[in-house]
ROMAR-5652 format. One line per field, with one value per residue (C-alpha): z, y, x; residue in three letters; residue number from 1. Coordinates in Angstrom, 2 decimals. Layout:
N
c3 = [Z;...] .
c2 = [Y;...] .
c1 = [X;...] .
residu = [Ala;...] .
num = [NUM;...] .
% end
This chain:
356
c3 = [-25.45;-25.04;-25.45;-28.50;-30.13;-28.22;-29.85;-32.58;-33.25;-30.70;-32.40;-32.79;-32.64;-35.89;-37.64;-35.87;-36.06;-35.05;-37.90;-37.89;-40.45;-40.28;-38.15;-39.60;-39.45;-40.99;-43.28;-44.66;-44.34;-45.25;-46.46;-47.60;-49.99;-50.95;-53.43;-51.07;-50.22;-51.99;-53.06;-55.36;-57.64;-57.99;-58.59;-61.78;-61.98;-62.11;-64.77;-66.61;-66.19;-67.41;-70.79;-71.45;-70.93;-73.62;-76.02;-75.61;-77.97;-80.91;-79.74;-81.31;-84.17;-84.82;-84.51;-81.40;-81.99;-79.36;-81.22;-78.57;-76.48;-72.87;-70.99;-68.58;-70.74;-72.68;-70.77;-70.22;-73.07;-75.73;-74.11;-74.53;-77.57;-78.34;-77.15;-79.94;-82.56;-85.63;-84.69;-83.75;-82.41;-80.21;-79.04;-78.29;-76.06;-74.17;-73.80;-72.74;-69.96;-68.71;-68.52;-66.27;-64.66;-63.43;-62.78;-60.07;-58.69;-58.16;-56.32;-54.29;-53.14;-52.56;-50.31;-48.61;-48.14;-46.20;-43.52;-40.76;-40.63;-44.13;-43.50;-44.62;-46.75;-49.54;-51.71;-52.66;-54.97;-56.69;-56.52;-57.60;-60.85;-62.29;-62.44;-64.24;-67.47;-69.51;-69.15;-65.25;-65.56;-67.39;-65.29;-62.56;-64.19;-65.17;-61.35;-60.45;-63.03;-62.11;-57.59;-58.94;-60.81;-57.75;-55.91;-54.14;-53.37;-53.96;-55.88;-57.76;-59.05;-59.61;-57.87;-58.76;-58.05;-60.12;-58.11;-57.74;-56.29;-54.38;-51.98;-51.31;-50.90;-48.25;-46.18;-45.34;-43.62;-41.22;-39.92;-37.06;-37.74;-35.94;-39.45;-41.88;-39.50;-39.88;-42.88;-46.30;-46.99;-45.61;-46.94;-47.99;-48.76;-50.14;-50.04;-52.22;-52.70;-56.09;-55.50;-53.16;-53.52;-51.44;-52.38;-50.79;-50.29;-50.87;-48.85;-50.41;-46.84;-47.19;-50.84;-49.73;-45.63;-46.98;-48.66;-51.95;-53.43;-52.17;-54.93;-55.16;-55.81;-56.59;-55.93;-56.43;-57.05;-56.32;-58.36;-55.32;-56.84;-59.63;-56.73;-54.16;-51.23;-47.71;-45.16;-44.02;-47.76;-47.78;-45.27;-46.32;-49.87;-48.31;-45.95;-48.77;-50.81;-47.72;-47.17;-50.91;-51.07;-48.12;-49.66;-52.98;-50.76;-48.82;-51.76;-53.16;-49.86;-48.77;-44.92;-44.73;-41.82;-39.59;-40.27;-41.90;-43.71;-44.38;-46.47;-45.82;-46.81;-43.98;-40.23;-38.56;-34.76;-32.95;-32.19;-35.61;-35.94;-38.53;-37.88;-41.20;-44.35;-45.24;-47.30;-50.52;-48.98;-49.39;-46.39;-43.10;-42.09;-39.76;-37.32;-33.80;-34.01;-37.29;-36.69;-40.00;-37.61;-35.07;-37.88;-39.56;-36.87;-35.38;-39.10;-39.28;-35.89;-37.26;-39.87;-40.08;-36.51;-35.04;-33.76;-36.21;-36.21;-38.18;-38.81;-40.47;-41.79;-44.16;-47.93;-48.64;-46.23;-46.94;-50.67;-49.52;-47.45;-50.57;-51.11;-48.11;-49.27;-52.06;-49.08;-47.59;-48.92;-47.32;-44.20;-45.03;-47.80;-48.59;-50.98;-52.99;-54.26;-57.38;-57.57;-56.66;-54.32;-53.55;-50.70;-48.61;-46.24;-44.68;-43.62;-41.29;-41.81;-38.61;-39.03;-42.67;-43.22;-45.28;-47.78;-48.28] .
c2 = [27.29;30.48;34.07;35.21;31.95;33.48;37.48;35.99;33.61;33.06;30.16;27.21;26.36;27.80;24.31;22.42;18.97;18.82;20.73;20.75;17.78;16.19;15.21;15.98;13.16;14.98;17.39;18.55;15.62;15.95;12.29;11.67;9.47;9.39;11.71;14.57;15.59;12.69;15.65;17.08;13.93;14.65;18.85;20.71;21.82;17.80;17.55;20.07;18.33;15.34;17.05;18.38;14.55;13.71;16.19;15.75;12.69;15.05;18.21;16.28;15.53;19.25;17.17;18.52;19.78;22.65;24.65;26.57;27.00;25.79;22.88;25.64;27.99;26.03;26.33;24.37;24.98;24.23;21.00;20.37;21.45;19.15;16.05;16.32;17.76;16.52;16.58;13.07;13.35;16.11;14.72;11.62;13.77;14.82;11.54;10.08;12.81;12.07;8.76;9.23;11.81;9.23;6.62;9.21;10.57;6.95;6.30;9.10;8.03;4.39;5.86;7.89;5.04;3.33;5.67;5.03;8.35;7.66;3.86;2.66;6.03;4.88;7.94;10.48;13.87;15.88;19.46;22.27;24.31;21.24;19.56;22.47;20.86;17.98;16.60;16.95;14.53;12.19;11.95;11.45;8.81;6.77;6.87;5.23;2.27;1.89;1.43;-0.44;-2.67;-3.64;-3.87;-0.69;-0.60;3.80;5.60;9.13;12.00;15.47;17.89;18.82;23.10;24.75;24.74;28.72;28.48;25.35;27.33;29.77;27.44;25.19;27.70;27.53;24.48;26.40;27.64;26.93;26.26;28.94;31.19;29.92;30.24;34.68;35.23;33.94;34.62;34.78;36.25;33.70;34.23;31.55;32.52;30.89;31.20;32.81;34.36;35.75;35.54;36.57;35.53;36.75;32.62;32.19;29.27;28.72;26.78;27.29;25.90;23.16;22.65;20.39;23.09;21.55;24.26;26.75;29.19;31.96;34.74;38.04;36.97;39.09;38.08;39.81;37.93;38.85;37.58;40.01;43.29;41.21;43.41;43.08;41.42;44.73;45.60;42.09;42.44;46.26;44.69;41.82;44.54;46.76;43.74;42.23;45.72;46.65;42.88;44.02;47.27;45.41;42.88;45.69;47.11;43.86;43.54;40.19;39.52;38.95;37.10;38.13;35.02;35.03;31.92;31.64;28.95;29.05;27.19;25.33;23.96;26.32;26.08;26.50;30.19;31.60;31.52;29.61;26.59;25.82;25.81;29.38;29.93;31.24;33.76;37.34;38.15;35.79;34.22;32.34;34.97;34.71;38.29;37.61;37.00;36.97;36.16;39.47;41.57;41.31;41.43;44.62;45.79;44.94;44.56;43.97;43.25;44.65;45.25;42.66;40.89;39.45;35.86;34.59;30.62;30.00;26.46;24.63;25.72;21.90;21.36;24.14;22.56;19.31;20.69;21.74;18.08;17.68;17.07;14.94;12.61;11.55;7.31;6.63;7.56;7.98;10.09;12.67;15.01;15.76;19.29;19.51;22.93;24.28;21.98;18.51;19.55;16.82;16.50;12.81;13.31;11.43;11.95;13.02;12.15;10.10;6.12;4.62;1.99;-0.78] .
c1 = [0.83;2.62;1.41;2.79;0.84;-2.53;-1.67;-1.39;-4.03;-6.29;-7.49;-4.63;-0.85;0.78;2.66;0.29;-0.60;-4.05;-5.47;-9.92;-10.39;-7.16;-3.88;-0.58;1.58;4.78;5.60;8.78;10.65;14.23;15.33;18.82;20.78;24.97;24.00;22.46;19.03;16.54;13.81;16.33;15.88;12.40;12.49;11.95;15.32;15.83;13.18;16.08;18.56;17.07;15.66;19.54;20.86;18.15;19.30;23.07;23.68;22.07;23.24;26.60;25.60;24.26;20.47;19.00;15.52;15.79;18.62;20.53;18.03;18.84;16.94;15.73;14.76;12.07;8.62;6.63;3.49;6.67;7.31;3.40;2.84;6.04;4.23;1.74;3.30;4.82;8.61;9.11;12.22;11.74;8.37;11.16;13.38;10.47;8.41;12.48;12.96;9.25;10.25;13.33;11.99;8.36;11.72;12.92;9.59;8.74;12.10;11.63;8.01;9.44;11.53;8.93;5.86;8.82;9.25;7.03;5.82;3.87;3.18;-0.35;-0.51;-3.46;-3.25;-0.78;-1.92;1.20;1.30;3.26;4.37;5.14;1.77;0.71;1.47;0.71;4.13;3.89;0.64;2.05;5.25;2.88;0.41;3.68;4.93;1.74;1.95;5.78;4.75;1.78;3.75;5.95;2.59;3.12;-1.05;-1.35;-2.96;-1.10;-2.85;-2.54;-3.67;-7.12;-7.22;-4.33;-1.36;-1.58;-5.34;-4.38;-1.94;-4.30;-8.26;-6.23;-6.08;-9.23;-8.66;-6.63;-9.69;-12.26;-15.35;-16.82;-15.37;-17.60;-20.87;-19.99;-18.23;-18.23;-14.26;-11.05;-7.65;-4.69;-0.91;0.44;4.74;7.13;11.07;10.09;6.61;4.17;0.46;-2.47;-5.91;-9.76;-11.10;-14.62;-15.99;-18.67;-20.18;-23.57;-23.65;-21.00;-20.45;-17.01;-15.54;-15.14;-16.52;-14.27;-12.18;-10.28;-11.96;-9.52;-5.16;-2.73;0.91;4.48;7.21;10.18;13.04;12.72;13.15;15.35;13.82;14.87;12.88;11.43;10.70;8.59;6.69;5.56;4.87;2.95;1.01;-0.01;-1.32;-3.17;-4.41;-5.96;-7.74;-9.22;-10.48;-11.53;-13.91;-15.16;-16.30;-17.96;-19.56;-18.11;-18.18;-14.67;-13.58;-10.63;-8.77;-5.70;-3.83;-0.36;1.04;5.42;8.06;10.00;9.69;7.05;7.24;4.16;4.90;5.33;9.01;10.76;12.62;14.75;13.73;12.98;16.39;14.76;12.81;14.69;16.39;16.77;13.52;14.89;16.23;14.95;13.73;11.66;7.85;5.95;2.32;3.07;4.67;1.19;-0.96;1.21;0.51;-3.67;-4.46;-8.49;-10.39;-13.66;-14.28;-12.79;-9.12;-6.90;-6.36;-3.36;-2.46;0.66;1.71;4.01;3.39;3.20;0.69;-1.31;-1.49;-2.31;-5.38;-7.13;-7.80;-9.58;-13.05;-12.12;-9.72;-12.92;-12.79;-9.35;-7.99;-4.37;-2.96;-0.23;1.15;4.17;4.75;7.18;8.77;12.10;12.68;10.02;7.56;5.80;3.28;1.06;-2.43;-4.64;-8.23;-10.07;-13.69;-13.21;-13.08;-11.40;-13.47;-10.84] .
residu = [Met;Ala;Asp;Glu;Thr;Ile;Lys;Thr;Thr;Gly;Ile;Ala;Ala;His;Gly;Ala;Ser;Arg;Leu;Pro;Ser;Val;Glu;Val;Asp;Ser;Phe;Asn;Ile;Glu;Leu;Thr;Asp;Glu;Glu;Gly;Phe;Leu;Gly;Asp;Arg;Ala;Ser;Lys;Gly;Ala;Phe;Arg;Ala;Ile;Leu;Asp;Lys;Trp;Arg;Lys;Pro;Leu;Arg;Lys;Ser;Gly;Asp;Asp;Pro;Phe;Gly;Lys;Glu;Pro;Ser;Glu;Asn;Ile;Asn;Lys;Lys;Val;Leu;Asp;Ala;Ile;Leu;Val;Gly;Asp;Asp;Arg;Glu;Ala;Ser;Ala;Val;Val;His;Ser;Ala;Ile;Glu;Asp;Phe;Ala;Gln;Glu;Leu;Ala;His;Val;Thr;Arg;Arg;Phe;Leu;Arg;Thr;Lys;Ala;Trp;Asp;Lys;Thr;Glu;Arg;Ile;Val;Val;Gly;Gly;Gly;Phe;Arg;Asp;Ser;Arg;Leu;Gly;Glu;Leu;Ala;Ile;Ala;Arg;Thr;Glu;Ile;Ile;Leu;Lys;Ala;Glu;Asp;Phe;Lys;Ile;Glu;Ile;Gln;Pro;Ile;Arg;Phe;His;Pro;Asp;Asp;Ala;Gly;Leu;Ile;Gly;Ala;Val;His;Leu;Ala;Pro;Ala;Trp;Ile;Phe;Glu;Gly;Tyr;Asp;Ser;Ile;Leu;Ala;Ile;Asp;Ile;Gly;Gly;Thr;Asn;Ile;Arg;Cys;Gly;Val;Val;Glu;Thr;Arg;Ser;Lys;Lys;Ser;Pro;Asp;Leu;Ser;Lys;Ala;Ser;Val;Trp;Lys;Ser;Glu;Leu;Trp;Arg;His;Ala;Asp;Asp;Glu;Pro;Thr;Arg;Glu;Gly;Ala;Val;Lys;Arg;Leu;Val;Lys;Met;Leu;Asn;Asp;Leu;Ile;Ala;Lys;Ala;Asp;Lys;Glu;Gln;Phe;Lys;Leu;Ala;Pro;Phe;Val;Gly;Ile;Ala;Cys;Pro;Gly;Val;Ile;Asn;Ser;Asp;Gly;Ser;Ile;Glu;Lys;Gly;Ala;Gln;Asn;Leu;Pro;Gly;Asn;Trp;Glu;Ser;Ser;Lys;Phe;Asn;Leu;Pro;Ile;Ser;Leu;Val;Glu;Ala;Ile;Pro;Gln;Ile;Gly;Ser;His;Asp;Thr;Ala;Ile;Val;Met;His;Asn;Asp;Gly;Val;Val;Gln;Gly;Leu;Ser;Glu;Val;Pro;Phe;Met;Gln;Asp;Val;Lys;Arg;Trp;Gly;Val;Leu;Thr;Ile;Gly;Thr;Gly;Leu;Gly;Asn;Ala;Arg;Phe;Thr;Asn;Arg;Asn;Gly;Lys;Ser;His;Arg] .
num = [1;2;3;4;5;6;7;8;9;10;11;12;13;14;15;16;17;18;19;20;21;22;23;24;25;26;27;28;29;30;31;32;33;34;35;36;37;38;39;40;41;42;43;44;45;46;47;48;49;50;51;52;53;54;55;56;57;58;59;60;61;62;63;64;65;66;67;68;69;70;71;72;73;74;75;76;77;78;79;80;81;82;83;84;85;86;87;88;89;90;91;92;93;94;95;96;97;98;99;100;101;102;103;104;105;106;107;108;109;110;111;112;113;114;115;116;117;118;119;120;121;122;123;124;125;126;127;128;129;130;131;132;133;134;135;136;137;138;139;140;141;142;143;144;145;146;147;148;149;150;151;152;153;154;155;156;157;158;159;160;161;162;163;164;165;166;167;168;169;170;171;172;173;174;175;176;177;178;179;180;181;182;183;184;185;186;187;188;189;190;191;192;193;194;195;196;197;198;199;200;201;202;203;204;205;206;207;208;209;210;211;212;213;214;215;216;217;218;219;220;221;222;223;224;225;226;227;228;229;230;231;232;233;234;235;236;237;238;239;240;241;242;243;244;245;246;247;248;249;250;251;252;253;254;255;256;257;258;259;260;261;262;263;264;265;266;267;268;269;270;271;272;273;274;275;276;277;278;279;280;281;282;283;284;285;286;287;288;289;290;291;292;293;294;295;296;297;298;299;300;301;302;303;304;305;306;307;308;309;310;311;312;313;314;315;316;317;318;319;320;321;322;323;324;325;326;327;328;329;330;331;332;333;334;335;336;337;338;339;340;341;342;343;344;345;346;347;348;349;350;351;352;353;354;355;356] .
% end
């Protein structure tokens, strides 16, 4: 292990394949077809494009129930309300879009299941912002039915925690066992192409040693896409958010661990640098001269009276890790996160046994 890795984590390498509860068999696989990246067929943007396709014939006749509102501007709550509303034509448009999207998601999932890395996967959880809606839940359920009709022995279900919380809660599964003996909470960071979210996660390990009761006590959100900061400006704002949370946790007398778990897009190298996949973040995060964990340790060298330890992993992996306590009845399982793109990771439980 490189000296830098020891300096910034003291525990495990960033982007590690071996974590306390699971082996990470793969993450951030970029499958392609003749049209480009396969994940683009099952993203938030893909759903909006499908919705727009179904609106077109109605638009021509002047009967578009959504009027002139661009499809990308219609929020999920509005679409959810339409599903159960009295406007049958509008409801039919949304149902049609859900069906087409489920077919695309089934196609993409099929391709993942046929890769060596995803062989013998028993269950898939679906996270990301799209899951946080009734239309997302219906698309996920429909995808499972499509695949089961083709004799795929697979369960597909929405991620349990709210996607915003899952990306923070998963960070507790990056932490070593000693964290849970002397501390009751950790700091977590979830970095996305639009937002950066920081939070204090209560482990509640005394009540539930499997961490199934872990929860976000307090979080702060910064929509960096609106501010278009430099990379250095983003790190500075991130440090301020963390220091604010440390002060609040101290005021409430939490026993905050000297540990920060980070979820970040892209392929994470063992030294904390980002190999690829961070193109939506502010500035060049893939530069050989930039290392987020080192930057944070330099800014916050200690939490309480102990040296700060940091572990960073891919955001899809971390969101998936929030499901670890609920995946003990299977051995091999995966996560797909539907957002700007399609995040993915496949896990094998280190201790769990399949009951199949």
